[in-house]
N, C-alpha and C positions, 0 to 999 in steps of 0.2 A: 244508274237508277235501279231502284229495288224491285225485284220481280214480285209477282202475287204471292209466291210461296213465301218470301222474305216478309212481306207485310202481314200475312196471316200468321206467321211464327211470332212476331212481335206483338200481335193482338192476343195469341194463345199464350205467350210467356207472361203478359201482363196480367191476364185474368187468372193464369195459374198461381202466380205469386200472390194476388189479392186473395184468392181462395185459401191459399196455404196458411196465410196469417188470420183470415176470418173464416174459419172452418165451417161454421154453421149458418152463415149469412145466405139469405135467399132474396130474389127480386120478385116481389108480388106473387110469392108462393112458388116461383119457379126454381127448381133445383139447378143451380148453376154448374154442377159438375156434368150434367147431361149436355148443356150448352159448350162446356169445355171439350168434352169428348167429341162432340160433333165438329167443333172448330179444329181440334187437333188432328181428326181424321181427314178433313178437307186439306189442311195444311200439308200433311204427309203425301197425299196423293199429288198435290202441285209441286212439292219438294222432290219426289221421285221421278219427275219427268226430266230432271237433269241428271241422268244416270252416270254419265262420264265424269261429272264435277264430284259426285258422291264417291265413284270408285277411287278417285285420286286422293280421297281423305285416308290418312294414316291414324288409326286409333291409338290414343295414349294408353299407358298402363292403366290409368284410372278408369277410362271408359271401358276398357276391356273387362275389368273386374266388376264394374256396375252391371254389364250385360250378363256376365257369368253369374253374378248373384242372383238376377231375376230368372235366369234359366234354371238354376237350382231350386228356386221357389216352385216353379212349375213342376220340375222333376220330382220334388219330394212329395207333391200332391198325389202321384201315382201310387202312394203308399195307403191313401185313405180307403180306397174300396175294399182293401184286405185288413183294414185295421179292426181290431176287436171292440174298439170304441164306438159309442153312439154318436156319429157325426151329424152336426146340424148343417145341412147342405145349403141352406139359405144363407147362413154365415159364411160358408165357404165361398159361394158365389158372389156375395157382396164384398168380400175381402180381395177376391180374384179381380173384380172389376177395378177396385181401388188400385191394386198393384199394376194392372194393365194400363191405367191411366198414368201411372208414375213411369212406367217403361216407355210409354209414348212420349212423355215429356223429355226423357233422357235421349231418345232417338232424335227427336227434333233439335234438341239442344246440341247434340253432336253435329248434326247436319248444318245447322245455322249458327255454329259457334262464333263466326266472325261478327256476328251481329250483337253478341253479348257483350257490352261495354259496362265496365263495373259501376260507373257513375249512373248509368240508366238502371241498372238493376237496383241500385241503392236508392234511387228516387221512388221507384215502384214499391220497394219494401217500406220506405217511409211513409208514403201515402197510405199503404195498407195498414201500417202500425198506428198511423194516426187515426183511421177509421176504428180500429180495434180499440184504441185508448178512448175515443169518444163514445163507443158502445158500453164500455166499462164505466165511464163517467155517467151515463144515462141510466144505467141499471143502478149504480150507486145512488143516484138521486130519486130513484123510485119510479122512473120513466118506464113504461111498458114498451118493450122493443119486439114484441112477438110478431108484429107485422113483418119484421125484416128476418125472421127465423124460418128455417125449414120446417121445423116441427115445434109445437107449443110445449113439448116436454123437454127441450134442450135446457140443459143446466147453466143458465147464465149467472147463477149465484150459487155458492155451496155453503149451507148453514152448518154450524157445529151442532154435534149430536151428543155433547157431554164429554167428549174424549179430547178435546182441545186440539183437534186436527185441523181445524178451519178458523184461524185467527188472522186478521190482516194486520198491517203495520200500525193501525191506529187502535189496536187492542180490541176491536169489535169481533164478535164471534160469527163471522162469515167471511167468505172470500169471494171476489167478484171476477168472472170469466169473460163476460160479455159474448162477443162473436166466436170467441176462441173455444168455447164449451167447457173447457177444463182450466181451472185457475193455474195448475202447473205449466200447462202448455201456454196460457196467456202470458205468464211471467217469462217464459223463454222468448217468445215472440216479440214482447216489449224489449227484452234485452238486446235482441238481434237488431231491432229497428233503431234503438239508440246507437249501436255500434255503426250501423249505416249512416245515421245522420251525422256522424263525425266526419265522414267523408264529404259531406256537402255544406258544411258551415260556412265556407268562404264563397262558394258560387250560388247557393240558394239558402241564405241564412234563415229566411222566414219559414220555409218548410222544415229545415233542420230543426229550428228552435221548437216549433209547434210539435213536431214528432217527439222531440226529447221530453217536452213538458207533459203531454199526454201519456208517453210511455212510462215515465217516472211515477205518475199517478196511478197508472195501470199496474206497475209493479207493486206499489204499495197496498193496493187494494186486493191484487191476487195473491201476493206475498208467499211465495215458495222459498223457504229457507234453503232448500237444496240448490236452486237455481242462483239465488242472490249470492250465497256464500261460495258456491262453486265457481260464479263468474269472477269473484275476486280472486280466487285461487288461480283460475286460467288467466286472468289479466297479469298476475305477477309472473306466471310462467312465460307468457308471451313477451312480457317487457324484458325478462332476463334472456330469453332465447334471442331477441332481435338486438339486444344490446351487446351480447357476446356473439358476434358475427361468425366466428369460426366454429362455435358449438351449436349453432341455431338449428341446423339440419338434423344433428343427433338428438337434440332435446325434442324437436317436433316428432321425430321418429319414435323416440323412446314413450312419449306420452300415451299414445293409444295402447301400446303394449302393457304399460303400467296399469292403466284403466282396465284392461281385460284381465289382468292377473287379480287385481282388486275385486272386480265383479264376480270372478270365480270362487274366490276365496271367502267372500263376506258371508253367505249363508252357512258355511262350515264353521267360521269363527264366531258367529252369532253375537256381534258386538251390539250391546243395547245402547243406542244413542237417541233415537227417536221412537216414540211409541208405535208409529206406523210401520217401522221396520220390522216388527215382529210378524206381521202380516206378509211383508215383502219375503221375508226368510223362508216362510212356509211355502210361498208360491215358487220361489227358486229351487227350493229342495224337491218340490214336485217336479219341476222342469228338469232337474238333475236325474230324477228317477225315470222320467219319460225318455231322456236322452239315451240312456243306457239300452233301451229297447230298440233303437235304430240309430246308432251313432254315426254311420257314415252319411247317409241321405236324409236322416230325420223322419218324422212321422207324418208330416203333411200340414198344410195350412189349417188353421184352427185347432189342430189335433191337442194342443195343451189345454185349450178351453174345455174340451170334452173331457180329458184325463182330469183336470182340476174339479170338474163338476162330479166326477165318478168318486174322487177322493174326498171332497168337502161338501157333501150333502147338497148338490146341485148348483154350486157357485161357479157359474160359466163366465169366466174373466181371463183376460189375457195376463202374463206373467209380469207385467209392469218392469220389464227390462228387455231392451232390444237384443242384448247379448244372450241372455238365458232363452229367450223366445227363438232366436236363431238356431241355437244348440238344439233345443227340444223339437222344433218343427222342421228345420231344414238341414241339420246335421253339421258335423265337424267341418266338412269342406267348406260349407256356406260360411261358418264361423270365421275361418281362416280368411276367406274372402272379405268379410265385413271389416275385419281389422286391417286388411290390406288397403280396402277402400278408405278407412280412416287415415292411414299413413300416407297414402299417395294423394289424398286431398290436402293434407297439410304440407306436403312436398310442393304441390302445384301452387299453394298460397304462400310459399316462404318469401316472395318478394312484397307481400302486403300483410301488415300486422293486423289491421281490422278484420280482414278476411279470416285470417289465421285463428283469431280470437273466436269469431263465430262458429268455425268448424270445431275448435277444441271445445267450446262450451257445449255443442250438441254431441261431441263424443262423450263427454262427462255425463250429460243429461240421459245418454242411453243406458247407463247402468241401472238407473232407478225408474225408468219409464219407457214405455213402447214408443219408438219413433220411426221405425223403418217403413211403416206403412203410410206415415204422414207426408203430405206434400211438401212441407218444409224441409224434409230429410233430402229431397231432390234438389230443392233450392240451394241448400248449404252444401251438399257433397257434389253437385253436378253443375249448377248455374254459376255459383260464386267462384269455384276453382277455375272454370273455363274462362270466366271474365278477368278474374285476378292475373291468370297466366298472360293476357294480352296487355295488361296495364300493370307492371310492377311498380313498386313504390319504394323509395329509399328507406333504410332501416329505421331512421329516426323520424319519419314523416309522422308517425302516429303522435308523438309528443308534440310536434308543431299544431296538429289538429286539436289536440287537447288544449293547448294554449289559446288557439283561436276561439274554441268553444267557451273558454273562460272569460 
């Protein structure tokens, strides 16, 4: 029989995943993250009552790296009071709360990892993706969804400003993000929802079909070329890795290392592929400049934003790269831990191709976008690996799922 702590965790995890996908959704003006934080805190209190059970837990290498990464985020922030930069302390507190919530989710997932069943996680992600896709469809149809948003200024749609950076798959000069707030995030969330739906096509065809249909539409109107073409690349890599069983582990290990090398070289090679990359290169070079000022422990949470504002006429923005943000703000040790998390998560998922795809896709996404503060980062690098480890899948099962979906 499930304990109160177990039931609270399932409620917390469900709401956590839902908000991870629908980042800006609210219920009658109520900030759901406050509810989530309260629910998680109560869950932790009940979970800690069984101290003997928790002490018997042996942390995996992935879990240890996750905790160490959060510890370095906190440690690096001790650099902020002595920083010569003009720090926005309100921004620091806001991001610190976000990271604290994510850390709480990891703690609870580790304590209750026996409850994390892959198909249950997949169902929650599919329902969340279905809601996101419906919000994108509503926005596309011109329906006002502000009643369900935290703030009326949330960007549910991004209009092109003449630079052709916002064009959807239908050729229209706007991209729709719905409750995801950002079209690039929306596209990634839609892609993960489709991957999870493939796990459910046999046992819950209606939910899987609806999630796939709305997520495909969501991808079309959000249309991030980085996510779409990156997903094709990752899908090819996963297919090869799982087909070549003997080389699977080596390929999965090598992928995050290759991604890290490419990410570090890109701003210096300055390859002109997309117009928006010019801006990215400028941000990453500024991150490199900030990194050398405190390479070991970094410069602290939000330090890059303050530095970039100083260098670029008040432009207070994150570096649009999880890898460069980690280097600049949390230091080289945290960067090594981040790559270790990527590798270990893929190793945990080596028994399940769909989970490996979601992890590898998010690894690639981290090159060009900030992701480590997002709740989806915890879902992908904590919830999914823990669930997949308990429910391995045969190497060729993904192909069977694809045939069933067809």
